[in-house]
C-alpha positions in Angstrom: -24.2 294.5 -2.0 -27.0 292.2 -2.1 -27.0 288.8 -4.2 -29.2 288.9 -7.1 -31.7 286.3 -8.0 -29.6 285.1 -10.7 -26.5 284.5 -8.4 -28.8 282.7 -6.0 -30.3 280.7 -8.9 -26.8 279.9 -10.3 -25.6 278.6 -7.2 -28.6 276.3 -6.8 -28.4 275.1 -10.4 -24.3 274.7 -10.3 -24.8 272.5 -7.0 -27.8 270.4 -8.4 -26.0 269.8 -11.8 -22.9 268.9 -10.3 -24.4 266.8 -7.5 -26.3 264.6 -10.0 -23.4 264.2 -12.4 -21.3 262.7 -9.3 -24.2 260.6 -8.1 -25.3 259.3 -11.2 -21.7 257.9 -11.8 -21.8 256.4 -8.5 -25.1 254.7 -9.2 -23.7 253.3 -12.3 -21.0 251.4 -10.6 -23.8 249.6 -8.5 -25.8 248.7 -11.6 -28.4 251.4 -10.7 -28.5 252.3 -14.7 -28.8 249.0 -15.7 -26.5 245.8 -16.2 -23.0 246.1 -18.0 -23.7 246.2 -21.7 -27.2 248.1 -21.4 -27.8 251.3 -23.2 -28.0 253.6 -20.1 -24.8 252.1 -18.3 -21.4 253.1 -18.6 -20.0 250.3 -16.2 -23.0 248.6 -14.9 -21.3 246.7 -11.8 -18.4 247.3 -9.7 -16.2 245.1 -11.5 -16.2 247.0 -14.8 -16.0 250.2 -13.1 -12.7 248.8 -11.2 -11.1 247.5 -14.7 -11.9 251.3 -16.1 -10.3 252.9 -12.8 -7.2 250.9 -13.9 -7.2 252.0 -17.4 -7.8 255.7 -16.3 -4.9 255.1 -13.6 -2.4 253.3 -16.0 0.5 255.1 -14.2 -0.5 253.5 -10.6 0.6 250.2 -9.4 -2.3 247.5 -10.3 -2.5 246.5 -6.7 -3.5 250.0 -5.8 -6.3 250.3 -8.2 -9.1 248.8 -6.1 -8.4 251.3 -3.5 -8.3 254.3 -6.0 -11.9 253.1 -7.1 -13.2 253.0 -3.5 -11.6 256.2 -2.7 -13.0 257.8 -6.0 -16.5 256.6 -5.1 -16.4 257.8 -1.5 -15.2 261.3 -2.5 -18.1 261.4 -5.3 -20.7 260.1 -2.9 -19.6 262.6 -0.3 -19.0 265.5 -2.5 -22.6 264.8 -4.6 -24.6 264.5 -1.3 -22.9 267.7 0.4 -23.6 269.7 -3.0 -27.1 268.4 -3.0 -28.0 269.1 0.5 -25.5 272.3 0.7 -23.6 271.4 3.6 -20.3 273.5 3.9 -20.9 274.4 0.1 -17.7 276.4 -0.5 -15.3 273.4 0.9 -17.4 270.7 -0.9 -17.1 272.7 -4.0 -13.6 273.2 -3.9 -13.4 269.4 -3.1 -15.3 268.5 -6.1 -13.3 270.7 -8.4 -10.1 269.0 -7.0 -11.6 265.9 -7.8 -12.7 266.7 -11.1 -9.3 268.0 -11.8 -7.9 264.9 -10.8 -10.1 263.0 -13.3 -9.3 265.2 -16.1 -5.6 264.8 -15.5 -5.9 261.1 -15.1 -7.9 260.8 -18.3 -5.5 263.0 -20.2 -2.6 261.1 -19.2 -3.9 257.5 -20.0 -6.4 258.3 -22.8 -5.4 261.7 -24.3 -7.1 265.1 -24.1 -10.1 264.1 -26.4 -11.8 261.7 -23.5 -12.1 264.2 -20.7 -13.2 267.0 -23.4 -15.9 264.4 -24.6 -16.9 264.0 -21.0 -17.1 267.7 -20.0 -14.5 266.9 -17.2 -12.6 270.1 -17.4 -16.0 272.0 -17.8 -17.2 270.1 -14.3 -13.7 271.1 -12.6 -14.3 274.8 -13.8 -17.9 274.9 -12.6 -17.2 273.3 -9.5 -14.2 275.9 -8.8 -16.5 278.7 -9.7 -19.5 277.5 -7.5 -16.9 277.4 -4.6 -16.0 280.8 -5.3 -19.4 282.1 -5.8 -20.4 280.4 -2.5 -17.6 282.0 -0.8 -18.9 285.4 -2.0 -22.5 284.7 -1.0 -21.1 283.5 2.5 -19.0 286.8 2.8 -22.1 288.7 2.3 -23.8 287.0 5.5 -26.3 284.8 3.6 -25.5 282.1 5.7 -23.9 282.2 9.0 -23.7 278.4 9.6 -22.0 277.9 6.3 -24.5 275.6 4.5 -26.9 276.4 1.8 -29.9 274.1 2.0 -31.9 273.4 -0.8 -35.1 274.4 1.1 -33.5 277.9 1.8 -33.2 278.9 -1.8 -36.9 280.1 -2.1 -36.3 282.0 1.2 -33.1 283.6 -0.1 -34.7 284.3 -3.4 -37.7 285.9 -2.0 -35.4 288.4 0.0 -34.2 290.1 -3.1 
């Protein structure tokens, strides 16, 4: 069975949307969306992000919060870039799904279920899981022997159908 154009386009759109979501959050921590208190920034700097990380991980010891902030930032950066360039898409998508699910659980535990619903964290987790499953199907069809789905390859795959 050949992958349809819609499936290839959905893979590409899902990758880009989730990558931008992850990388935008990372950029905000380092003030790239503006300083704390500006209309476009949620945190605006590292200190406010670490404080928020402590709120979300209220169940964790306070001494662990800075490490959790760095770990989450590192994973979001790696997964965001991996999705953007399409490297090992299946694994990166599943990793992203797990990370989004952990965020959703932490937000639910600490803030209640409305917060992750308002920020679409459950939808992000489901979308990343679906992206991983779809990448697995496309990979099994032999679309990419190297296991990567580079953005530049999308046009070539699109033209194949």
